[in-house]
MIDOZA-66874 format. One record per residue: chain; x, y, z of N, C-alpha, C in turn; residue number from 1. Coordinates in pm, 1 decimal, padded with zeros to 6 digits, m for minus. Layout:
BEGIN
ROGU   ch        n_u        n_v        n_w       ca_u       ca_v       ca_w        c_u        c_v        c_w     i
ROGU    A          X          Y          Z          X          Y          Z          X          Y          Z   NUM
...
end
This chain:
BEGIN
ROGU   ch        n_u        n_v        n_w       ca_u       ca_v       ca_w        c_u        c_v        c_w     i
ROGU    A   m00617.8    01383.7    00263.0   m00636.9    01406.0    00404.7   m00508.3    01463.5    00463.3     1
ROGU    A   m00519.7    01573.2    00529.8   m00403.3    01639.1    00587.7   m00375.2    01583.6    00726.7     2
ROGU    A   m00250.5    01578.0    00759.1   m00209.2    01531.3    00890.6   m00171.2    01652.5    00972.7     3
ROGU    A   m00226.8    01663.3    01092.9   m00199.6    01779.2    01177.3   m00058.9    01771.5    01235.2     4
ROGU    A    00011.8    01881.6    01226.2    00146.3    01889.0    01282.8    00158.3    02022.3    01354.5     5
ROGU    A    00187.1    02018.7    01480.9    00198.1    02139.3    01561.9    00340.0    02194.7    01550.7     6
ROGU    A    00362.5    02274.0    01445.5    00497.3    02327.2    01424.0    00533.7    02428.8    01532.5     7
ROGU    A    00433.5    02501.7    01583.7    00461.5    02597.6    01690.0    00506.0    02525.3    01817.9     8
ROGU    A    00436.8    02417.0    01853.0    00474.5    02339.2    01970.9    00610.5    02273.6    01953.6     9
ROGU    A    00637.4    02228.6    01830.6    00766.4    02166.7    01801.3    00879.2    02268.6    01817.6    10
ROGU    A    00858.6    02388.0    01761.7    00960.0    02493.4    01773.1    00977.7    02535.0    01918.9    11
ROGU    A    00867.4    02544.2    01995.5    00876.5    02580.6    02137.1    00956.0    02476.0    02214.7    12
ROGU    A    00931.9    02349.1    02184.4    01007.6    02242.3    02251.3    01157.4    02254.1    02219.5    13
ROGU    A    01190.1    02284.2    02095.7    01330.9    02300.8    02059.3    01391.8    02421.4    02130.9    14
ROGU    A    01316.9    02532.3    02137.7    01366.9    02651.1    02208.7    01390.1    02619.9    02355.9    15
ROGU    A    01295.7    02545.9    02416.3    01310.4    02509.5    02558.0    01430.0    02417.7    02580.3    16
ROGU    A    01472.4    02349.4    02476.3    01587.5    02258.7    02487.0    01719.4    02327.8    02459.9    17
ROGU    A    01713.9    02458.9    02433.2    01837.3    02534.2    02418.0    01871.9    02573.8    02275.6    18
ROGU    A    01786.0    02549.0    02179.8    01812.5    02587.5    02041.2    01756.3    02727.8    02019.4    19
ROGU    A    01827.7    02808.6    01943.8    01783.5    02946.4    01922.4    01651.1    02949.2    01845.1    20
ROGU    A    01576.8    03058.9    01861.9    01444.4    03070.9    01799.1    01449.2    03057.3    01647.1    21
ROGU    A    01538.6    03124.3    01574.8    01540.2    03107.5    01428.8    01569.5    02964.8    01385.6    22
ROGU    A    01660.7    02898.2    01456.2    01691.2    02758.9    01421.7    01572.8    02667.9    01454.5    23
ROGU    A    01507.3    02690.8    01566.8    01392.4    02609.2    01604.7    01280.5    02623.8    01502.3    24
ROGU    A    01256.1    02745.8    01457.3    01151.8    02769.1    01356.6    01189.8    02705.6    01223.7    25
ROGU    A    01317.1    02711.4    01188.0    01363.1    02648.5    01064.0    01346.7    02496.5    01071.2    26
ROGU    A    01378.5    02439.2    01185.0    01360.5    02294.2    01202.3    01212.9    02256.0    01190.2    27
ROGU    A    01126.3    02333.9    01254.8    00982.9    02305.0    01251.9    00928.6    02315.0    01110.2    28
ROGU    A    00970.2    02416.2    01037.8    00924.6    02433.5    00898.9    00975.9    02320.2    00810.1    29
ROGU    A    01101.6    02282.0    00829.6    01157.7    02171.8    00750.5    01085.2    02041.2    00781.3    30
ROGU    A    01053.4    02016.5    00906.3    00981.0    01893.9    00942.7    00843.0    01894.2    00878.7    31
ROGU    A    00775.8    02007.8    00880.9    00641.9    02016.7    00821.1    00648.4    01996.2    00670.2    32
ROGU    A    00747.6    02054.7    00606.4    00755.1    02049.1    00459.8    00802.8    01913.8    00407.7    33
ROGU    A    00901.2    01855.4    00470.9    00966.8    01738.5    00413.5    00928.4    01606.0    00479.8    34
ROGU    A    00912.3    01605.9    00609.6    00881.5    01480.3    00679.1    00731.8    01452.2    00675.5    35
ROGU    A    00651.8    01549.6    00710.5    00507.4    01528.0    00719.5    00445.6    01502.0    00582.5    36
ROGU    A    00505.2    01553.7    00477.9    00452.0    01533.3    00342.6    00466.1    01388.4    00297.8    37
ROGU    A    00556.9    01313.4    00358.4    00582.3    01175.9    00317.5    00503.3    01072.9    00397.5    38
ROGU    A    00426.8    01115.5    00495.5    00351.4    01020.9    00577.1    00233.1    00965.1    00500.0    39
ROGU    A    00201.7    00841.8    00524.2    00088.2    00775.9    00460.6   m00030.2    00785.8    00555.7    40
ROGU    A   m00144.8    00823.6    00502.2   m00263.9    00834.9    00585.0   m00342.7    00704.5    00582.4    41
ROGU    A   m00438.3    00695.5    00670.9   m00524.4    00577.8    00676.9   m00601.9    00562.0    00546.2    42
ROGU    A   m00645.6    00673.2    00489.5   m00718.9    00668.6    00362.1   m00629.9    00615.3    00249.7    43
ROGU    A   m00503.0    00653.6    00250.3   m00408.7    00601.5    00150.2   m00394.9    00450.1    00162.0    44
ROGU    A   m00382.5    00402.2    00285.0   m00368.8    00258.0    00307.0   m00494.8    00182.0    00266.4    45
ROGU    A   m00611.9    00238.5    00296.2   m00736.9    00173.5    00259.3   m00752.6    00167.6    00107.8    46
ROGU    A   m00713.6    00273.2    00038.9   m00721.9    00273.5   m00107.6   m00627.6    00169.0   m00166.8    47
ROGU    A   m00507.6    00159.7   m00113.9   m00411.6    00060.9   m00163.3   m00461.1   m00080.8   m00134.7    48
ROGU    A   m00520.3   m00100.0   m00018.5   m00573.3   m00231.6    00015.9   m00689.4   m00269.4   m00074.8    49
ROGU    A   m00773.1   m00173.0   m00109.0   m00883.3   m00198.5   m00202.0   m00832.8   m00241.0   m00339.0    50
ROGU    A   m00728.7   m00174.8   m00386.9   m00670.8   m00211.2   m00516.1   m00608.0   m00350.7   m00509.5    51
ROGU    A   m00542.9   m00380.6   m00399.2   m00481.4   m00512.0   m00383.1   m00587.7   m00621.7   m00379.4    52
ROGU    A   m00697.8   m00596.9   m00310.0   m00806.4   m00694.9   m00305.0   m00863.3   m00721.2   m00443.5    53
ROGU    A   m00881.5   m00615.3   m00521.6   m00935.5   m00631.9   m00656.9   m00839.6   m00714.5   m00743.5    54
ROGU    A   m00710.2   m00687.6   m00732.2   m00612.1   m00763.4   m00810.4   m00609.2   m00909.9   m00768.3    55
ROGU    A   m00617.3   m00934.5   m00637.2   m00617.2   m01072.6   m00589.3   m00742.1   m01148.0   m00635.8    56
ROGU    A   m00856.2   m01080.5   m00634.6   m00978.6   m01143.9   m00684.0   m00965.0   m01179.7   m00831.1    57
ROGU    A   m00908.0   m01089.4   m00909.0   m00888.6   m01112.5   m01051.3   m00793.8   m01230.8   m01074.2    58
ROGU    A   m00683.4   m01234.0   m01001.4   m00587.3   m01343.2   m01016.2   m00646.6   m01476.4   m00972.2    59
ROGU    A   m00726.6   m01475.5   m00868.0   m00790.8   m01598.0   m00820.8   m00887.2   m01652.7   m00925.5    60
ROGU    A   m00963.8   m01564.8   m00987.5   m01056.2   m01607.4   m01093.0   m00979.2   m01664.9   m01211.9    61
ROGU    A   m00871.8   m01597.1   m01251.7   m00793.2   m01646.3   m01364.5   m00731.3   m01782.6   m01334.6    62
ROGU    A   m00683.1   m01801.6   m01213.3   m00624.6   m01929.4   m01175.1   m00729.3   m02040.8   m01174.7    63
ROGU    A   m00847.7   m02009.8   m01126.3   m00955.4   m02108.9   m01124.4   m00993.4   m02150.7   m01265.8    64
ROGU    A   m01003.9   m02053.8   m01356.4   m01038.1   m02085.2   m01495.6   m00928.1   m02168.8   m01559.4    65
ROGU    A   m00803.8   m02134.0   m01537.6   m00692.9   m02212.2   m01595.3   m00692.4   m02354.8   m01542.7    66
ROGU    A   m00714.4   m02370.1   m01412.7   m00717.2   m02503.7   m01355.2   m00832.3   m02585.4   m01414.1    67
ROGU    A   m00947.5   m02521.9   m01432.7   m01061.1   m02591.7   m01493.6   m01032.4   m02635.0   m01635.9    68
ROGU    A   m00969.3   m02547.4   m01713.1   m00935.7   m02580.5   m01852.2   m00835.7   m02695.4   m01855.9    69
ROGU    A   m00735.5   m02691.8   m01768.0   m00636.6   m02800.9   m01765.6   m00701.9   m02932.5   m01723.2    70
ROGU    A   m00794.9   m02927.0   m01630.7   m00863.4   m03047.4   m01586.5   m00947.4   m03107.5   m01699.0    71
ROGU    A   m01021.7   m03022.0   m01770.3   m01102.6   m03070.0   m01882.9   m01012.7   m03126.5   m01992.3    72
ROGU    A   m00902.8   m03060.2   m02023.4   m00811.8   m03108.4   m02126.8   m00748.6   m03241.4   m02084.8    73
ROGU    A   m00711.6   m03254.3   m01958.4   m00652.8   m03378.5   m01910.2   m00750.8   m03494.1   m01915.8    74
ROGU    A   m00873.9   m03469.1   m01875.1   m00975.5   m03575.2   m01881.2   m01005.2   m03611.8   m02026.0    75
ROGU    A   m01009.7   m03512.1   m02113.7   m01030.6   m03538.8   m02256.7   m00918.1   m03621.2   m02315.2    76
ROGU    A   m00795.1   m03587.9   m02280.3   m00679.5   m03663.5   m02331.2   m00681.7   m03806.3   m02277.4    77
ROGU    A   m00714.6   m03821.8   m02150.8   m00722.8   m03955.0   m02091.6   m00832.5   m04038.2   m02157.1    78
ROGU    A   m00947.1   m03976.1   m02183.8   m01057.7   m04047.6   m02250.1   m01016.2   m04089.6   m02391.4    79
ROGU    A   m00944.0   m04003.3   m02460.8   m00898.3   m04036.2   m02596.2   m00799.0   m04151.9   m02592.1    80
ROGU    A   m00707.7   m04149.6   m02497.4   m00609.3   m04257.2   m02486.4   m00677.7   m04389.0   m02452.5    81
ROGU    A   m00776.4   m04385.2   m02365.5   m00846.9   m04508.7   m02327.9   m00930.4   m04565.1   m02443.5    82
ROGU    A   m00985.7   m04478.0   m02530.0   m01061.3   m04524.5   m02647.0   m00970.4   m04591.9   m02748.4    83
ROGU    A   m00851.6   m04535.3   m02763.9   m00757.3   m04585.8   m02864.3   m00704.8   m04722.9   m02823.6    84
ROGU    A   m00682.1   m04745.1   m02698.0   m00623.2   m04872.3   m02656.1   m00725.0   m04978.6   m02626.6    85
end
């Protein structure tokens, strides 16, 4: 998803502020090329959130299974100790 950047308006604002036209255009082009390319879009954030949700679901399931196994093993060990004594 592309992010709209009004480089012409940006350059015009710089010119109105006293910067020469070639410098204003160079600033606008640099902002478009280097700054705008690094912005994160809403779609990027949603994709990252989806991946995070999937990982959290996976970790939650693994933790639940481990806790269940430890509980069964603990009860089994306790039952064995009580039979022996």
